[in-house]
N, C-alpha and C positions, 0 to 999 in steps of 0.2 A: 443085807448089811455089808458095808465095806470093811475089809479087813485092815488092821494096823500094819502099816509098812515096816516099821522098826521099832524095837524096844527102846526104852530110855536108857541113856548111858551117862556116866559121869567121867569127865576127864578135864585135867588142869582146873579144878574147882568150878566147872561149868556144867550144870545140869542140862541135858539136851534130849529132846524127843522129837521123832519125825511122826507127823500126824497125816492121816489121809484127808482128802477133800471131803467136805461134808455136803450133802444135798442142798440145793438152794432154798428148799421150802423148810428146812429145819430152823426154828425160831431160836435166838439166842437165849441161853439161860442165865439171865443176869439177876442180881439181887433186885427184890422189889423196890420201888421208888419209896423214899423217905424224906421227911420234912427238910427242906433246904434253908440254909442261913448263910449270912455273910461273915466271913472271918478274914479280917485284912483285905487282901487283894484277891481272896479265893472264895468261891462258893463252895459250901460244904454240905454234905448229906447228914442225914440222921445218925450214921455210924461213925461221924468224924472224919470221912474221907473227902479228899479234895476231887471235885467234879470237873470233868471237861466235856463240854457239850457241843455236839454236832447236831444240826437239825435243820429245819425248813421253816417258812412262813406259809401260813394258810389264812388268807384275809379275803373276806367277801365284803366288797364296798357298796353292795346294793342289797335292797331288802330280798330275802329275809336276814341278811347280814351273818350268814353262817353256813359256809360251803359244806361242812360236815353234815348237814342235814341231808345232803344227797351222796356224799362219799360213804364208803362202806368200811365194815371192820377190816376187810382184806386191804384197803389202802393203808391202815395202821400196821398190818402185818408186813406190807412191803417196806415201810419206813424202819421197822424194827429189824427186819431181816438185813437190811443194808447197814445197820448200825447206827442210824439216827436215834439219838435218845432225847431229843426236845423238839417241840412245835411252838412257834410264835403264832398263837391263834388271835386273829382279829376280832375285837370286840368294838361295838358302835355305841357312843354316847346317845346318838339318835335312837337306837334300838332299846337301850337300857332305859331311858326316859322319853318316850315319844311325845308325851305331853308333861307341861311343868308340873313337877311334884308327883307324877304317876310313874312308878317302877313297872316294868313289864315283867311280871314274874314267869310267864311262860319262857320269854327269852333267857332268863336266868337258869330256869330247868334245862333248856336245850344246851346252854353252855356247859353246865355241870355235868350232863350226860357225856359231852365230849371229852371232858377232863378225865371222867372215869374210864372211857374207852381207851384213850391213849395211856393212861396211868397203868391199865391192866396189861399193856404191852411194854412196860418199863420205860415210857416216854414222858418226860416232863413237859409241862405247858406253861408258856409265858403268855399271860392274858394282856394283850397289846390294845389299849385304847387307840384306835386308829383314826387318823383323819388325813384328808388331801383336799387342799383348796377350800378349807374352813367348813363348807357346808353347801347344802343343795342350791341356795340361791346364786352361787358362782359355779355351778356344774360340779361340785365337789361332794364331800361326804364327811361325817364326823359330827359336828355340832348341830344339834337340832335347830331348825328355822326359828323356832319360838325363842331360843335363848339368845338370838343376835339381832339387834334392831337395825343395823347397817343393811343396805341393799344396793345393787348395782344401780348407778344413775341412768336415767333414760338415755339410750344412745351410746352408753358407755361400752367401749370395745372389750370383748372377753377373748383373748388369744388361746385360752385353754391351758391345761397343765402342761408344764409348770410356770409359764410366763404370766398366768393370771394372779400369781402372788403379787405382781407389781401394780394391780389395779387399785386406784385410790380407794374404792368402796371396800375392797376386801382388806385393805390395811386399816381402815376405820373399824372393821369388824374385829380384827385382831387386837386393836387398841382396846376395845371393849372387854375381850378376854382379860388381858393383863392388868386393866383397871377395875376388874371384877363388877363392870357395869350391870346393873340389875341382878346382881349376885350370881353371874354365870359360873364363876369359879366354885362358889358353894353349892351350886346345883350339879356341877360335875363331881365334886367331892362327894355329895349325897349318892349319886349313881354309882360311882366306883366303891363306895362303902357298902351299897347293897350287894355288889359283886363280891367283895371281900367277905361279907358275912356269909353269902351263899356257899363259898368254897372254903370257909373256915374249917380246918382240920383235915382238908383233902391232901395228902402228901404229895400228889402228883403236881401241885401247883408250884411252879419255879417261882412266880412272882406276878406282880401286876404292874404294867408299864403305864405311867401317868398319861402320856400324849406322845404319838408318833410325829416326828418332824415338825415341831412347833415353829412357827414364823414369827419373827419379832414385831411385825406390823410397821407402823409409820417409822420407827427409828431404825429401819434395816440398813440404810446407807452407813449408818455408824459402826456397823459390823465389819466394814471393809476398810483397810486390808488386814487389821490385826486383832478383830475381834471386838465385841461391844460389851465392855465391862459394866456401864450403867444399865443397859437393858438386862444383861445376865443377872445382876444384882436383884433387879425387879422379878426376873423370871424364877430365880431361885426361891424368892419369897412365895410366889405362886405355887411352886411345887411343894414347898413346906406346907402351905395351907392344905392342898388336896391330899397330901401324904397323912396329915393329922386325921382327916375324915377317914381314910383307909385304915389307919392304925387303931382308931376307936372301934372299928368293927372287926378287926383281926389282928391280934397281937404279934403273930409270928410271920406272916407272909412278908418276903422281900419286895420292896418297891423299886422299881426301875426309872431312873431319870435319863432323859435324853437331851443332849446339847441342842441349842436352837439350830435350825436346818441350815444356816450359812455354813455350818460345820461341812456340809456336803460340797461347798465351794471353797473349802481349804481354810476356813477361818477357824481359830482355836476356840475353845470353851473357856469361860471364866467361873464355870460352876466350882463350888468348893472353895473359892477365895473367901467366902462368908463360911463360918462353921455350919456343918450339916447336923442337925439336932438328933436325926434317927440313926441308930447304928446299923440297921438293916436295909440300908439304901445302896443300891449298885448302879452302874451306868449301862445305858443301852446306846451303842454307837454304830454308825454305817460306814461302809468303805466301798464307794463306787468310783469308778473310772470316768470321771466327768467328760474328759476329752472324747473318749469312746462313745459315751452317751450323747454328746452333742453332735457327733457324726450321724447318729441315728436319728435324733429328734429334730435337729436343725439343718440338716443337709449339708454339714462341713464335710470336706474331703476326709477320706478314711486315714490319711496320713497323720492327722491330728493325734490318733491313738498312740503314736510314739511317745507322746508326753505322759503316758499312764504310769510308768515307774516312778516319776517325780511325784504325781498325784498321790500314789499309795505310800511313797516314803513320808511325805508331809503329813497324811492322815495318821499314819502310824506314830509319827513323832508327837502329834497332838494326842493321841490315845496314851502314850508314855507320860506325857507331861500331866495329863488329868490324873492318872493313877498315882503318879508320884506325889501330887499335891494333895490327894484325898486318901491315899491308902485303901481305895475302893475296888471290888471287882469291875471289870468291863466285859460285855459280852457284844460281839459284832452281830447285831440282830437283823441287819440287811446288807447283803452284797449280791451281785448276780450278773451273769454274762454268759452266754452259751459258748464263748470262746475259752478253750482250755486254759490258755495262758493267763487270760485275765482272771479266771477263777483261782488259778494257782498263785497268783499274786497275792490274793487275800488269805487263802487257806494256809499257805506256807508261812507267811508271817504270823498268822494267829496261833498255828500249832507250835511254832518255834518259840512263842512266848506263853504257851499254856493258856491261851485265851480261846473260849469257846466262840462258835459262829451258827448262824442260821441263814440258810440260802433263800433267796427270793427267786422262785416262788413254786409252791407245789400245788398242783390241782387234781391229783389222783393218778392212779395207774403207776406205772413204773418207767420213768424218764431217766432212770439213772444207768444208762448204758453207754458204751462207746467211751469217747475220750472224756466227755462230761462226768460220766460215772467213775471213770479212773481218778479224776481229781477229787470228787466229792465222797465217794465210798472209800474210807480209808481205815488202816489198822492204827488203833489209837487207845491210850488208857482212859476209860470212861470214868473210873473212880480209883483213886491212889490213896492207899493206907500209909500215908506219910506226905513229905513235902515233895512236890513235883521238881524234877530236874530237866536234863536235857532230853528233848524229844526230837527224833529224826525218821522221816519216812520217804521212800523212793516210790512215788505213784506209778512209775514206769514198771519197775520190776518187783515191787513189794517189799523190798529190804526195810526192816524197822528196827529201831533201837531206842530204849527209853531207860533213863536212870532216875531213881528217886531215893530219898533218904527216909527210911521206914520210921514210923512210930505206931504205938499201940492203937489198935481199931478192932471193933467187934466183927468186922468183915474184911475179907483179903482185897487186894488190889485186883481189879477187873480190866482186862484189856481185850477190846472187840478185834476179832481177826476178820479182816475184809473178806466178803463173800465173792469177790470179783478177781482178786490179785493172785490166787493160789489154786489154779484148776487142778494141779497134781497133788495137792496137800501142802503142808508147811512144817517147818522145822522150828521149834521153840527151844531157846537157850535161856538159862538164867544163872547169873552169878550173884551170890549173897542171898540165895533164896531157892524156892522150888515150886514147880507148877503142881497145883491141887486140884485142877479140873480134869474132867474126863477126857479120854483120848477123842480127838476130832471136834472138840468143843469150839463153838464160834466165840465164846467168851472164855479167854484164858484167866484163871485165877492164879495168884502168885502170893505165897507166904514168905515173909523174910526169915532168914536164919538167925538173925540178931539185930545189932544196931548199925552195921556197916551198910553203906549204900548198896542198892539193889540194881542190877542191870538186867534188862530183858531184851533179847534179840528174836525176831521172827523173820523167816525168810523161805523161800522156796527150797525144795530138796536139791535142785541143781544149781543153787547159788551158794556161795560162801558167806553171804550176809553182809558184805563190806560195801556194796555199792549204795553208799549212804551220802547224804548233803554234807558239803564242806561246812566248816565253822561259819556261823552267821546266816545260814540258809536252813530252813526246815525241811525242804525237799531237794532231792538229788536231781541232776539232770542239767538243763541249760540255765538254771538260775531262777530268779524271781521276777523276771521282766514281764509286764503287762503287754497286751496287744488289743487290737480292735476286735469287735464283734457285735452281737446284739444282745439286748437286755432291758433293763428299766432304769430310769433316772431317779431312783427313790420312790418312794410309795406312800 
């Protein structure tokens, strides 16, 4: 048993305690998951607290379409230990309905089991209906072959992902989707309704995402350079149709809509310019550094990654515009690069706006070490009993500061303390409240003293806690610039 390094003291209105390091195997003691709902631009848990989600993707694009069949409970423990409280779990329409009108109940059972496993570790699950390149006739995954009539023409060149989206035959297939040819949208709605019914009442379910990275089909050129309002109007109608199927099977589950995938090429979304009928809809958005990705996939010189900061700024401007127009939450459900600066470009912007994120991609084990782990494993408020305010974190030294406006809640504010940044323990300081968690806790709980704003600071014992980002940046250090590296061009 490690000994307490110093007792709590109170000085100048700030309650402070120096806490020893906790063994890496100790699991965080967080409040159990509870039903999530949309409240304005915030995802709120069953206790009325604002959620901030840090997580990973786990998507299996080939049969049996569920990597967690081979991953273990120990992998869930790794995620929980590092403070990840969400997983975007890939779901396949092809697996849900392998034959027209036949739902694979065994697949639903397996999905439900993964939800229960992750939920038991305090991890919320976003069930992501994943597709890439439409379906198997184009070497892709997602839509069952029986649901699409179009096929590659004899001799038609298939350049592979992602350039195969330009194939005439694939665009015909996407046109079938948006025109609901042969009821393909209705069949998708039926499949997702079966999923929604299966997980009805499971508090670990963060939501159901209707479709990953949807392609506009033959109107795709109309999306450049300013977005495609005509297509997005049609696309939103398709989302509304599928959402109705989900809602009929599950009244409470949030439904996530993703902008058409030209978003990843810097085009804005027009979703929400038509009223959104369902109050429990949120947005799934991606933040990739396309210049860096092109240097990887297309052999362009590495210097093009110098354009990454402009890419990220444009994407985040589009996120802010989408939220301002719709007053809905956004969750960054994909970003990824093993270059720390590129990771920082996303996580710093997201945390600075109190927007959650899910890293692409997790395949088991513990890859969260070194510089990548330093960026992704962070001290952050997982659940706030109030209105989130300014959040600042230094991933180099671990200095953390967070301010929020308290409001009544059945549970306290919960802040995960990184298990990587404080090898000698940490100091916690609270102004306007008090720490109520046990010494050495990986989850620091805070109760407000009244109605005044609460400020929480966490830092190493040898730091004064002042090495924090400047205004406008969520992270301290060299700023938010992105740079080159390796990763994936969307998924």
